[in-house]
C-alpha positions as CSV (number, residue, x, y, z in Angstrom):
1,M,0.0,0.0,0.0
2,D,1.4,3.4,-1.0
3,R,1.1,5.2,2.4
4,S,2.0,8.6,1.1
5,R,-0.6,8.4,-1.7
6,L,-3.3,7.5,0.8
7,I,-2.2,10.3,3.2
8,S,-2.3,12.7,0.2
9,A,-5.8,11.6,-0.7
10,L,-7.1,11.9,2.9
11,S,-5.4,15.3,3.3
12,S,-7.0,16.7,0.1
13,A,-10.5,15.4,1.0
14,P,-13.1,18.0,2.0
15,S,-13.1,18.9,5.6
16,A,-15.4,17.0,8.0
17,R,-17.7,20.1,8.0
18,D,-18.1,19.8,4.2
19,L,-21.2,18.2,2.7
20,A,-19.1,16.2,0.3
21,F,-16.9,14.6,3.1
22,P,-18.7,11.2,3.4
23,Q,-18.8,10.6,-0.3
24,A,-15.2,11.6,-0.7
25,I,-14.0,9.2,1.9
26,R,-16.1,6.4,0.3
27,E,-14.4,7.1,-3.0
28,I,-11.0,7.0,-1.4
29,I,-11.8,3.6,0.1
30,E,-13.0,2.3,-3.3
31,D,-9.6,3.3,-4.8
32,H,-7.6,1.5,-2.1
33,P,-8.7,-2.2,-1.9
34,D,-7.0,-3.1,1.4
35,P,-6.1,0.1,3.4
36,E,-6.8,-1.1,6.9
37,S,-3.3,-1.4,8.3
38,T,-2.2,1.9,6.6
39,L,-5.3,3.7,8.0
40,R,-4.5,2.5,11.5
41,A,-0.9,3.7,11.1
42,I,-2.1,7.1,9.9
43,I,-4.5,7.5,12.8
44,D,-1.7,6.8,15.3
45,D,0.8,9.1,13.6
46,R,0.5,12.4,15.6
47,T,3.0,14.1,13.3
48,L,0.2,14.3,10.7
49,R,-2.5,17.0,10.6
50,S,-5.6,16.3,12.7
51,R,-7.7,16.7,9.6
52,A,-6.0,13.8,7.8
53,R,-6.0,11.6,10.9
54,F,-9.8,12.1,11.4
55,A,-10.4,11.3,7.8
56,A,-8.5,8.1,8.3
57,L,-10.5,7.3,11.4
58,Y,-13.8,7.9,9.5
59,A,-12.5,5.6,6.6
60,L,-11.4,2.9,9.0
61,L,-14.7,2.9,10.9
62,L,-16.6,2.8,7.6
63,R,-14.7,-0.3,6.6
64,L,-15.3,-2.0,10.0
65,R,-19.0,-1.2,9.8
66,R,-19.2,-2.7,6.3
67,E,-17.6,-5.9,7.5
68,E,-19.8,-5.9,10.7
69,R,-16.8,-6.1,13.0
70,H,-18.7,-4.6,15.9
71,A,-16.3,-5.2,18.7
72,E,-13.4,-3.6,16.8
73,Y,-15.6,-0.7,15.8
74,G,-16.6,0.0,19.4
75,A,-13.0,-0.3,20.6
76,I,-11.7,2.2,18.0
77,V,-14.5,4.7,18.9
78,R,-13.7,4.5,22.6
79,E,-10.0,4.8,22.0
80,H,-10.2,8.0,20.0
81,E,-13.2,9.7,21.6
82,G,-11.0,11.8,23.9
83,E,-9.2,13.3,20.9
84,F,-12.0,13.6,18.3
85,G,-15.1,13.5,20.5
86,T,-16.0,17.1,19.7
87,E,-16.3,16.4,16.0
88,P,-19.9,16.5,14.9
89,Y,-19.5,13.1,13.1
90,F,-18.7,11.5,16.4
91,H,-22.4,11.6,17.3
92,T,-22.9,9.2,14.3
93,F,-20.1,6.9,15.6
94,R,-21.7,6.8,19.1
95,A,-25.1,6.0,17.4
96,I,-23.6,3.1,15.5
97,V,-22.0,1.7,18.6
98,A,-25.3,1.9,20.5
99,R,-27.2,0.3,17.6
100,M,-24.6,-2.6,17.4
101,R,-25.6,-3.7,20.9
102,G,-29.0,-4.7,19.5
103,D,-31.4,-4.3,22.4
104,L,-34.3,-1.9,22.3
105,A,-32.9,0.5,24.8
106,S,-29.7,0.8,22.8
107,L,-31.7,1.4,19.7
108,R,-33.4,4.3,21.4
109,S,-30.0,5.7,22.3
110,S,-28.8,5.3,18.7
111,V,-31.8,7.4,17.6
112,E,-31.0,10.1,20.1
113,Y,-27.3,10.3,19.1
114,S,-28.4,10.4,15.4
115,R,-30.7,13.2,16.3
116,Q,-27.9,15.2,17.8
117,A,-25.8,14.6,14.7
118,V,-28.6,15.9,12.5
119,E,-28.9,19.0,14.7
120,A,-25.2,19.6,14.1
121,M,-25.2,18.8,10.4
122,P,-28.8,19.2,9.1
123,D,-27.7,19.3,5.4
124,V,-25.5,16.2,5.3
125,P,-27.5,13.4,3.5
126,A,-25.7,10.5,5.1
127,V,-26.3,11.9,8.6
128,V,-30.0,12.6,7.9
129,H,-30.5,9.2,6.5
130,Q,-28.8,7.5,9.5
131,L,-31.4,9.0,11.8
132,A,-34.2,7.7,9.5
133,A,-32.6,4.2,9.2
134,F,-32.0,3.8,13.0
135,W,-35.4,5.2,13.8
136,V,-37.3,2.9,11.4
137,E,-35.3,-0.1,12.8
138,Y,-36.4,0.9,16.3
139,L,-40.1,1.2,15.2
140,E,-39.9,-2.2,13.5
141,R,-38.8,-3.8,16.8
142,L,-41.7,-2.4,18.8
143,E,-44.5,-4.9,19.7
144,E,-47.1,-2.2,19.0
145,A,-47.2,-0.2,15.8
146,G,-45.4,3.2,15.9
147,S,-47.4,6.4,16.1
148,A,-48.4,8.2,13.0
149,A,-46.3,11.2,14.1
150,D,-43.2,9.1,14.4
151,L,-43.7,7.6,11.0
152,D,-44.3,11.1,9.5
153,E,-41.1,12.3,10.9
154,V,-39.0,9.3,9.8
155,E,-40.5,9.6,6.3
156,R,-39.7,13.3,6.3
157,H,-36.0,12.6,7.1
158,V,-35.6,9.9,4.5
159,D,-37.3,12.1,1.9
160,R,-34.9,14.9,2.8
161,A,-31.9,12.6,2.4
162,I,-33.2,11.5,-1.0
163,T,-33.7,15.1,-2.1
164,L,-30.3,16.2,-0.9
165,T,-28.7,13.5,-3.0
166,H,-31.0,14.1,-6.0
167,G,-32.3,10.6,-5.7
168,R,-28.9,9.0,-6.6
169,V,-28.2,6.9,-3.4
170,A,-29.8,3.5,-3.7
171,H,-30.1,2.4,-0.1
172,Y,-32.0,5.5,0.9
173,Y,-34.9,4.0,-1.1
174,E,-34.7,0.8,0.8
175,T,-35.2,2.8,4.0
176,K,-38.1,4.5,2.3
177,G,-39.6,1.1,1.6
178,R,-39.3,0.1,5.2
179,V,-41.2,3.2,6.3
180,L,-43.9,2.6,3.8
181,A,-44.3,-1.0,4.9
182,L,-44.8,0.2,8.5
183,R,-47.6,2.4,7.2
184,G,-49.2,-0.7,5.6
185,E,-48.5,0.6,2.0
186,F,-46.9,-2.7,0.9
187,E,-47.1,-2.2,-2.9
188,A,-45.4,1.2,-2.6
189,A,-42.8,-0.3,-0.3
190,R,-41.9,-3.0,-2.8
191,A,-41.6,-0.4,-5.6
192,A,-39.2,1.6,-3.4
193,V,-37.0,-1.5,-2.8
194,A,-37.1,-2.3,-6.5
195,Q,-35.8,1.2,-7.2
196,A,-33.0,0.7,-4.7
197,I,-32.0,-2.5,-6.5
198,E,-32.0,-0.7,-9.9
199,L,-29.9,2.2,-8.6
200,E,-27.3,0.2,-6.7
201,P,-23.9,0.5,-8.6
202,R,-22.9,-2.9,-9.9
203,A,-19.2,-2.0,-9.7
204,S,-19.4,-1.1,-6.0
205,R,-17.6,-3.3,-3.5
206,D,-20.8,-3.3,-1.4
207,Y,-23.0,-4.5,-4.3
208,L,-23.6,-8.1,-3.2
209,R,-24.0,-7.1,0.4
210,R,-26.5,-4.4,-0.5
211,L,-28.4,-6.7,-2.8
212,T,-28.7,-9.3,-0.1
213,Q,-30.0,-6.6,2.3
214,Y,-32.6,-5.5,-0.3
215,Q,-33.8,-9.0,-0.9
216,A,-34.1,-9.5,2.9
217,T,-36.2,-6.3,3.1
218,R,-38.5,-7.7,0.3
219,V,-39.0,-10.8,2.4
220,R,-39.7,-8.7,5.5
221,I,-42.3,-6.7,3.6
222,D,-44.0,-9.9,2.5
223,L,-44.1,-11.2,6.0
224,M,-45.4,-7.9,7.3
225,Q,-48.2,-8.0,4.8
226,E,-49.2,-11.5,5.7
227,R,-49.1,-10.5,9.4
228,S,-51.3,-7.6,8.6
229,R,-53.8,-9.8,6.8
230,W,-53.8,-12.3,9.7
231,A,-54.3,-9.5,12.2
232,R,-57.3,-8.2,10.2
233,A,-58.8,-11.7,9.9
234,H,-58.2,-12.3,13.7
235,G,-59.9,-9.0,14.4
236,R,-62.9,-9.9,12.3
237,F,-63.1,-13.3,14.1
238,R,-62.9,-11.7,17.5
239,T,-65.7,-9.3,16.5
240,E,-67.9,-12.1,15.2
241,L,-67.2,-14.2,18.2
242,T,-68.2,-11.4,20.5
243,E,-71.4,-10.8,18.5
244,F,-72.1,-14.5,18.6
245,K,-71.7,-14.6,22.4
246,A,-74.0,-11.7,22.8
247,Q,-76.6,-13.4,20.6
248,Q,-76.3,-16.6,22.6
249,L,-76.8,-14.7,25.9
250,Q,-79.8,-12.9,24.4
251,L,-81.2,-16.3,23.3
252,L,-80.6,-17.8,26.7
253,G,-82.3,-14.9,28.4
254,L,-85.3,-15.2,26.0
255,L,-85.5,-18.9,26.7
256,A,-85.4,-18.3,30.4
257,A,-88.2,-15.7,30.1
258,V,-90.3,-18.1,27.9
259,V,-89.9,-20.9,30.4
260,A,-90.8,-18.7,33.2
261,F,-93.8,-17.4,31.2
262,I,-95.0,-21.0,30.4
263,A,-94.6,-22.0,34.0
264,T,-96.5,-19.1,35.2
265,A,-99.2,-19.4,32.6
266,S,-99.6,-23.2,33.3
267,N,-99.8,-22.5,37.0
268,I,-102.5,-19.9,36.6
269,A,-104.4,-22.0,34.1
270,S,-104.3,-25.0,36.5
271,Q,-106.0,-22.8,39.1
272,S,-108.6,-21.4,36.6
273,K,-111.8,-23.0,35.6
274,G,-113.5,-23.6,32.4
275,T,-113.1,-21.1,29.6
276,D,-110.6,-18.9,31.4
277,A,-108.0,-21.7,31.5
278,I,-108.5,-22.4,27.8
279,R,-108.2,-18.8,26.9
280,L,-105.1,-18.3,28.9
281,M,-103.3,-21.3,27.4
282,L,-104.3,-20.2,23.8
283,V,-103.0,-16.6,24.5
284,A,-99.8,-18.0,26.1
285,S,-99.2,-20.3,23.1
286,G,-99.8,-17.5,20.6
287,A,-97.4,-15.2,22.4
288,I,-94.7,-17.8,22.5
289,G,-95.2,-18.5,18.8
290,I,-94.9,-14.7,18.0
291,V,-91.7,-14.4,20.2
292,F,-90.0,-17.4,18.5
293,G,-91.1,-16.3,15.1
294,T,-89.7,-12.8,15.6
295,F,-86.4,-14.1,17.1
296,S,-85.8,-16.5,14.3
297,L,-84.9,-13.5,12.2
298,V,-81.6,-13.5,14.0
299,N,-80.9,-16.9,12.4
300,N,-81.6,-15.5,9.0
301,S,-84.9,-17.5,8.6
302,S,-87.0,-16.7,5.6
303,I,-89.5,-13.9,5.8
304,R,-92.3,-16.4,4.8
305,R,-91.7,-18.7,7.7
306,V,-91.5,-15.7,10.2
307,T,-94.7,-14.3,8.8
308,A,-96.5,-17.7,9.1
309,A,-95.3,-18.1,12.7
310,I,-96.5,-14.6,13.6
311,I,-99.9,-15.1,11.9
312,F,-100.4,-18.4,13.6
313,G,-99.4,-16.8,17.0
314,C,-101.9,-14.0,16.4
315,A,-104.6,-16.5,15.5
316,L,-104.0,-18.4,18.7
317,I,-104.2,-15.1,20.7
318,G,-107.4,-14.1,18.8
319,A,-108.9,-17.5,19.4
320,G,-108.1,-17.3,23.1
321,M,-109.8,-14.0,23.5
322,F,-113.0,-15.1,21.8
323,V,-113.4,-18.7,23.0
324,P,-117.2,-19.2,23.3
325,T,-118.4,-19.9,26.8
326,S,-120.7,-22.6,25.4
327,W,-117.5,-24.8,24.8
328,M,-117.5,-25.5,28.5
329,S,-121.2,-26.1,29.0
């Protein structure tokens, strides 16, 4: 590795306050296939300017993150926090370290660190996107769906990152797709991921890694859609079950009332004499027929059967009211 050439490239890169700094460091890494040992040596060389050494630190951490070497990443950040901790980009390093821990509380911390980075560098697309990416990951991990306000803010940040880069950075669209999936807009989410796949540079060293990530996101979107369908079906089933229980309780109450009515009517009829007893039993039978005929509507019985039951019940009641006294003579 030509150490002097790498030092020259890092020294001539835009300053860390410049919007072009992240992309410039990525391009330097692409031009140097195995720069890790040289980058470590540059960081430790205190005879070099602080600007070049911080650029080397950023480049080394970028490489470690791409290779998911979490323990080494965290160790490097802690080692150099005392010297470079006031750099605005260090908020992004702290956010990445927190996110690498993987638990929900650490993800919340990563969102807060990323928010501080955005406050310090509101126009740097990579920083704005990092906040959106970590935030959407946090929302995906929640058992309950995220609030609409959170989703609106995440989408606003990812849209801003896309706008600042004129829509040329592929993985920003993958993050957009994840936000849309959380909103339940699954077709739009798939379209966003497809756009990410189309835009991803084939010559990039990260191409296969990114492509695997996009395909995993596609699978996640499919699973989220199936879970949403299942949740809707489960909700409908619970609603129908609740309604069925209510109907059964109503039916049991009605049956109890009818039994009590029959028992009372029979008791009264047994103590009555002659025509009064016959009239009472006819009226009671007609009333029961009307009640059951009307209630059968709940079970979607035909109108013809319901009408017949009601007419028959009314006929019994009418007969009971006009039973001739001569029947008992």
